C-alpha positions in Angstrom: -11.1 11.7 -12.5 -10.3 13.3 -9.2 -6.8 12.4 -7.8 -8.6 9.8 -5.5 -9.5 7.5 -8.2 -12.7 8.7 -8.5 -14.8 10.3 -10.5 -17.1 14.0 -9.2 -20.3 12.0 -8.7 -19.2 9.0 -7.0 -19.7 8.5 -3.3 -17.3 5.8 -1.4 -13.7 5.5 0.3 -10.5 5.7 -0.7 -8.6 3.1 1.7 -4.7 3.4 1.4 -5.1 5.1 -1.7 -7.2 2.5 -3.9 -11.3 3.7 -5.1 -13.8 1.6 -3.6 -17.6 3.1 -4.7 -20.2 2.3 -2.4 -22.8 0.0 -3.2 -26.5 0.6 -1.7 -28.8 -1.6 0.2 -30.9 -2.3 -3.0 -28.1 -3.3 -5.3 -26.2 -5.9 -2.4 -26.3 -9.3 -3.7 -27.6 -12.1 -0.9 -23.8 -12.7 0.0 -23.4 -9.2 0.5 -25.8 -9.2 3.1 -24.2 -12.7 4.9 -20.8 -10.2 4.8 -23.0 -7.4 6.6 -24.2 -9.4 9.5 -21.0 -11.2 9.7 -18.6 -8.3 10.3 -21.2 -6.8 12.5 -22.2 -9.1 14.4 -26.2 -7.5 14.0 -29.0 -8.7 11.6 -31.9 -6.9 10.8 -31.1 -4.3 13.3 -28.3 -3.1 11.7 -31.0 -0.9 9.4 -33.2 0.3 12.3 -31.4 3.6 12.6 -28.8 3.2 16.3 -26.2 1.7 14.7 -24.1 3.9 12.4 -20.6 3.1 13.0 -21.4 -0.5 12.3 -23.8 0.7 9.2 -20.6 2.4 7.7 -18.6 -0.9 8.3 -21.1 -3.2 6.3 -21.2 -0.9 3.4 -17.2 -0.5 3.6 -16.7 -4.3 3.3 -19.8 -4.8 0.9 -17.5 -2.1 -1.1 -14.4 -3.8 -0.7 -15.8 -7.2 -1.5 -17.5 -5.9 -5.0 -13.8 -4.8 -5.8 -12.2 -8.0 -4.7 -14.9 -10.4 -5.5 -12.6 -13.6 -5.8 -11.3 -12.8 -1.6 -12.6 -15.3 0.7 -15.9 -13.5 2.8 -13.0 -14.0 5.6 -9.9 -11.8 4.1 -12.8 -8.8 3.0 -13.4 -8.9 7.1 -9.8 -8.6 8.3 -9.1 -6.6 5.8 -11.8 -3.8 6.9 -11.1 -4.8 10.7 -7.2 -4.0 10.7 -8.0 -0.3 9.0 -6.9 2.7 10.9 -8.8 6.4 10.7 -6.1 7.1 8.7 -6.3 4.3 5.8 -10.1 5.7 5.4 -11.0 8.7 3.3 -15.0 9.4 2.9 -15.4 10.7 -0.7 -18.4 12.2 -1.9 -20.0 11.1 1.2 -22.4 13.0 3.5 -25.6 11.8 5.7 -28.0 10.5 3.7 -31.0 8.2 4.8 -31.0 4.6 2.6 -34.2 5.8 0.5 -32.1 9.2 -1.0 -29.7 7.0 -2.2 -29.6 7.1 -6.5 -30.2 3.5 -8.3 -27.1 3.6 -10.3 -24.7 1.5 -9.9 -21.1 3.3 -9.3 -18.2 1.7 -11.0 -14.2 1.8 -9.9 -12.4 4.0 -10.7 -9.4 3.5 -13.4 -6.9 4.4 -11.2 -4.5 1.8 -10.2 -3.9 0.7 -6.5 -0.2 0.7 -4.8 0.7 -3.4 -4.9 -0.8 -4.1 -1.4 -3.9 -1.4 -1.0 -6.4 -3.9 -1.0 -7.0 -7.7 0.3 -6.2 -9.3 -3.3 -2.5 -8.4 -2.5 -2.4 -10.3 0.9 -2.4 -7.1 3.0 -5.1 -7.9 5.3 -3.2 -11.1 6.2 -0.6 -13.4 6.4 -2.0 -16.6 6.2 -4.0 -17.4 2.9 -7.4 -18.5 3.5 
């Protein structure tokens, strides 16, 4: 376990002290494709290579939702939209083509997040949805 809540071979993001492992496209569930579309406003063109920031945001949103699966999609979107660059640290991520991604399904580290570091805490919005 590293100091950011991830094991040395995991990839993802440390957001406000909590680790969110990346979920590669081939492992997305149907609802996660809907989340990607809703958060980016893009359909299939999201994956055509010209939308790096949007694609990164979609991957991050899917990672956050996998760690907080009972949260409504709107709350996940608000949480990710409200993040600043200072809130997010990439862990083990490099410029990798989707085809180079591993088939392994990473699992979250066992580090407990601070009380207000995820959508489950209510930080993403003061309004319950």
